[in-house]
GUTIKE-42162 format. One record per atom (N, C-alpha, C): residue number from 1; residue in three letters; x, y, z. Coordinates in steps of 0.05 Angstrom, whole numbers, m for minus. Layout:
BEGIN
SITE   k   r      x      y      z
SITE NUM ALA      X      Y      Z
...
//
This chain:
BEGIN
SITE   k   r      x      y      z
SITE   1 MET  m1271   2095   1263
SITE   1 MET  m1261   2067   1279
SITE   1 MET  m1265   2048   1272
SITE   2 LEU  m1287   2046   1238
SITE   2 LEU  m1292   2021   1236
SITE   2 LEU  m1265   2007   1230
SITE   3 GLY  m1256   2028   1204
SITE   3 GLY  m1222   2017   1202
SITE   3 GLY  m1200   2015   1220
SITE   4 GLN  m1196   2026   1239
SITE   4 GLN  m1185   2013   1254
SITE   4 GLN  m1193   1984   1265
SITE   5 LEU  m1211   1981   1270
SITE   5 LEU  m1222   1956   1276
SITE   5 LEU  m1219   1935   1271
SITE   6 GLN  m1225   1939   1237
SITE   6 GLN  m1217   1923   1216
SITE   6 GLN  m1180   1907   1219
SITE   7 GLU  m1163   1936   1220
SITE   7 GLU  m1140   1933   1212
SITE   7 GLU  m1127   1922   1243
SITE   8 GLN  m1139   1924   1270
SITE   8 GLN  m1131   1907   1295
SITE   8 GLN  m1132   1873   1287
SITE   9 GLN  m1167   1866   1275
SITE   9 GLN  m1166   1837   1271
SITE   9 GLN  m1146   1826   1245
SITE  10 MET  m1144   1848   1226
SITE  10 MET  m1119   1825   1210
SITE  10 MET  m1091   1829   1227
SITE  11 ASP  m1082   1848   1244
SITE  11 ASP  m1061   1835   1250
SITE  11 ASP  m1070   1803   1273
SITE  12 ILE  m1082   1810   1284
SITE  12 ILE  m1084   1791   1306
SITE  12 ILE  m1089   1761   1283
SITE  13 ALA  m1101   1757   1268
SITE  13 ALA  m1096   1742   1238
SITE  13 ALA  m1070   1731   1232
SITE  14 ARG  m1060   1742   1237
SITE  14 ARG  m1024   1750   1224
SITE  14 ARG  m1011   1739   1245
SITE  15 ASP  m1019   1730   1263
SITE  15 ASP  m1011   1734   1292
SITE  15 ASP  m1007   1698   1301
SITE  16 ASN  m1028   1695   1286
SITE  16 ASN  m1041   1662   1282
SITE  16 ASN  m1021   1648   1273
SITE  17 LEU  m1013   1622   1285
SITE  17 LEU   m994   1608   1269
SITE  17 LEU  m1013   1573   1252
SITE  18 PHE  m1007   1577   1232
SITE  18 PHE  m1019   1561   1211
SITE  18 PHE  m1019   1520   1218
SITE  19 GLY  m1038   1518   1233
SITE  19 GLY  m1041   1490   1236
SITE  19 GLY  m1036   1484   1264
SITE  20 GLU  m1040   1513   1283
SITE  20 GLU  m1022   1507   1315
SITE  20 GLU  m1052   1502   1327
SITE  21 ALA  m1074   1493   1322
SITE  21 ALA  m1090   1473   1342
SITE  21 ALA  m1077   1450   1337
SITE  22 ASN  m1069   1431   1318
SITE  22 ASN  m1064   1396   1314
SITE  22 ASN  m1032   1404   1334
SITE  23 TYR  m1017   1434   1319
SITE  23 TYR   m984   1432   1330
SITE  23 TYR   m991   1422   1360
SITE  24 ASN  m1007   1443   1376
SITE  24 ASN  m1011   1431   1403
SITE  24 ASN  m1031   1409   1422
SITE  25 ARG  m1038   1393   1398
SITE  25 ARG  m1042   1374   1405
SITE  25 ARG  m1030   1346   1399
SITE  26 ILE  m1010   1349   1375
SITE  26 ILE   m989   1344   1387
SITE  26 ILE   m954   1335   1398
SITE  27 HIS   m947   1299   1406
SITE  27 HIS   m934   1307   1426
SITE  27 HIS   m917   1290   1407
SITE  28 VAL   m887   1293   1405
SITE  28 VAL   m872   1280   1415
SITE  28 VAL   m872   1253   1411
SITE  29 GLY   m862   1225   1394
SITE  29 GLY   m883   1207   1414
SITE  29 GLY   m902   1187   1391
SITE  30 ASP   m929   1212   1387
SITE  30 ASP   m954   1208   1374
SITE  30 ASP   m948   1198   1340
SITE  31 LEU   m956   1168   1345
SITE  31 LEU   m969   1157   1309
SITE  31 LEU   m989   1171   1309
SITE  32 ILE   m979   1182   1278
SITE  32 ILE   m995   1205   1257
SITE  32 ILE  m1001   1193   1242
SITE  33 SER  m1019   1195   1226
SITE  33 SER  m1030   1190   1207
SITE  33 SER  m1040   1224   1181
SITE  34 TRP  m1027   1208   1159
SITE  34 TRP  m1038   1248   1131
SITE  34 TRP  m1031   1228   1109
SITE  35 THR  m1037   1236   1084
SITE  35 THR  m1047   1234   1070
SITE  35 THR  m1037   1237   1047
SITE  36 ASP  m1016   1230   1027
SITE  36 ASP   m995   1245   1014
SITE  36 ASP  m1010   1247    988
SITE  37 LEU  m1014   1270    976
SITE  37 LEU  m1025   1270    958
SITE  37 LEU  m1005   1267    934
SITE  38 SER   m981   1256    936
SITE  38 SER   m969   1253    910
SITE  38 SER   m958   1223    901
SITE  39 GLU   m978   1215    922
SITE  39 GLU   m972   1178    919
SITE  39 GLU  m1003   1178    920
SITE  40 GLU  m1016   1179    897
SITE  40 GLU  m1037   1175    895
SITE  40 GLU  m1071   1178    917
SITE  41 LYS  m1053   1194    935
SITE  41 LYS  m1075   1199    975
SITE  41 LYS  m1074   1168    989
SITE  42 VAL  m1050   1157    982
SITE  42 VAL  m1049   1134    997
SITE  42 VAL  m1054   1139   1038
SITE  43 LYS  m1063   1133   1042
SITE  43 LYS  m1052   1138   1074
SITE  43 LYS  m1031   1140   1084
SITE  44 GLN  m1018   1147   1100
SITE  44 GLN   m977   1148   1100
SITE  44 GLN  m1000   1146   1140
SITE  45 PHE   m968   1129   1157
SITE  45 PHE   m965   1135   1176
SITE  45 PHE   m935   1139   1188
SITE  46 GLY   m939   1150   1214
SITE  46 GLY   m915   1161   1225
SITE  46 GLY   m904   1161   1258
SITE  47 ILE   m881   1166   1268
SITE  47 ILE   m885   1169   1290
SITE  47 ILE   m870   1209   1294
SITE  48 VAL   m882   1221   1301
SITE  48 VAL   m868   1238   1312
SITE  48 VAL   m842   1241   1327
SITE  49 LEU   m825   1249   1314
SITE  49 LEU   m807   1256   1316
SITE  49 LEU   m789   1284   1343
SITE  50 SER   m800   1301   1319
SITE  50 SER   m802   1332   1334
SITE  50 SER   m818   1352   1324
SITE  51 LYS   m827   1378   1340
SITE  51 LYS   m834   1393   1331
SITE  51 LYS   m827   1419   1317
SITE  52 TYR   m836   1438   1295
SITE  52 TYR   m820   1457   1291
SITE  52 TYR   m841   1479   1274
SITE  53 ILE   m827   1510   1289
SITE  53 ILE   m849   1524   1273
SITE  53 ILE   m817   1533   1259
SITE  54 THR   m831   1552   1230
SITE  54 THR   m811   1565   1208
SITE  54 THR   m831   1575   1195
SITE  55 THR   m816   1596   1170
SITE  55 THR   m837   1622   1162
SITE  55 THR   m838   1616   1128
SITE  56 LEU   m855   1613   1122
SITE  56 LEU   m853   1620   1088
SITE  56 LEU   m874   1639   1078
SITE  57 LYS   m863   1650   1070
SITE  57 LYS   m873   1671   1056
SITE  57 LYS   m883   1686   1080
SITE  58 HIS   m867   1690   1092
SITE  58 HIS   m879   1718   1112
SITE  58 HIS   m906   1706   1137
SITE  59 ARG   m903   1676   1130
SITE  59 ARG   m927   1665   1156
SITE  59 ARG   m915   1644   1172
SITE  60 LYS   m912   1643   1198
SITE  60 LYS   m913   1622   1215
SITE  60 LYS   m927   1594   1206
SITE  61 VAL   m907   1573   1203
SITE  61 VAL   m917   1550   1197
SITE  61 VAL   m912   1527   1214
SITE  62 CYS   m932   1512   1236
SITE  62 CYS   m929   1489   1239
SITE  62 CYS   m923   1463   1229
SITE  63 MET   m889   1455   1239
SITE  63 MET   m888   1438   1227
SITE  63 MET   m886   1418   1239
SITE  64 LEU   m884   1382   1223
SITE  64 LEU   m869   1357   1254
SITE  64 LEU   m848   1343   1225
SITE  65 LYS   m832   1331   1249
SITE  65 LYS   m801   1320   1235
SITE  65 LYS   m809   1285   1243
SITE  66 VAL   m828   1269   1220
SITE  66 VAL   m838   1246   1225
SITE  66 VAL   m819   1222   1221
SITE  67 VAL   m817   1202   1229
SITE  67 VAL   m810   1181   1212
SITE  67 VAL   m827   1165   1206
SITE  68 SER   m825   1158   1176
SITE  68 SER   m846   1142   1162
SITE  68 SER   m855   1112   1174
SITE  69 ALA   m867   1093   1170
SITE  69 ALA   m870   1064   1176
SITE  69 ALA   m868   1056   1158
SITE  70 LYS   m875   1069   1130
SITE  70 LYS   m868   1059   1096
SITE  70 LYS   m841   1055   1093
SITE  71 ASP   m827   1073   1098
SITE  71 ASP   m796   1069   1090
SITE  71 ASP   m779   1074   1112
SITE  72 ASN   m787   1084   1136
SITE  72 ASN   m771   1093   1151
SITE  72 ASN   m751   1109   1151
SITE  73 ARG   m762   1131   1139
SITE  73 ARG   m744   1159   1120
SITE  73 ARG   m765   1175   1135
SITE  74 MET   m748   1191   1139
SITE  74 MET   m751   1224   1158
SITE  74 MET   m767   1245   1134
SITE  75 LYS   m788   1259   1141
SITE  75 LYS   m802   1272   1129
SITE  75 LYS   m810   1294   1148
SITE  76 ASN   m805   1316   1133
SITE  76 ASN   m825   1348   1141
SITE  76 ASN   m851   1341   1135
SITE  77 ILE   m872   1340   1157
SITE  77 ILE   m899   1344   1153
SITE  77 ILE   m917   1374   1154
SITE  78 LEU   m928   1392   1145
SITE  78 LEU   m950   1398   1155
SITE  78 LEU   m965   1397   1172
SITE  79 ALA   m959   1402   1206
SITE  79 ALA   m984   1407   1223
SITE  79 ALA  m1014   1397   1218
SITE  80 VAL  m1019   1418   1209
SITE  80 VAL  m1045   1418   1202
SITE  80 VAL  m1059   1389   1181
SITE  81 ILE  m1040   1383   1173
SITE  81 ILE  m1059   1346   1146
SITE  81 ILE  m1051   1329   1161
SITE  82 VAL  m1046   1322   1194
SITE  82 VAL  m1039   1298   1193
SITE  82 VAL  m1067   1294   1221
SITE  83 LYS  m1076   1267   1229
SITE  83 LYS  m1085   1258   1245
SITE  83 LYS  m1072   1240   1266
SITE  84 ILE  m1081   1249   1292
SITE  84 ILE  m1071   1234   1311
SITE  84 ILE  m1083   1197   1317
SITE  85 GLU  m1063   1189   1313
SITE  85 GLU  m1068   1150   1311
SITE  85 GLU  m1076   1146   1340
SITE  86 SER  m1054   1156   1353
SITE  86 SER  m1052   1142   1379
SITE  86 SER  m1029   1159   1396
SITE  87 LYS  m1039   1159   1424
SITE  87 LYS  m1019   1179   1430
SITE  87 LYS   m996   1168   1450
SITE  88 MET   m970   1177   1455
SITE  88 MET   m946   1168   1470
SITE  88 MET   m963   1148   1498
SITE  89 THR   m955   1147   1501
SITE  89 THR   m961   1125   1532
SITE  89 THR   m928   1125   1546
SITE  90 THR   m930   1139   1574
SITE  90 THR   m905   1130   1586
SITE  90 THR   m907   1104   1598
//
């Protein structure tokens, strides 16, 4: 019985999307920030252009396509690492 319960919990954990909580709060047009570790931990800013879910090594991962305020380049960013700075207004 305990083994079955643990197996069910493992299945539930595998079905969760990585970064889902942030992904659900973020909308296209939001101003976000993130820290890019490859650039000496400088805080970056950008606008969300689109949201999508991809699979990396058998795990579903929530991603954001953003345009960087620094250089106007499009980047694909993990939803889990961003912070919402300002919500899009209508």
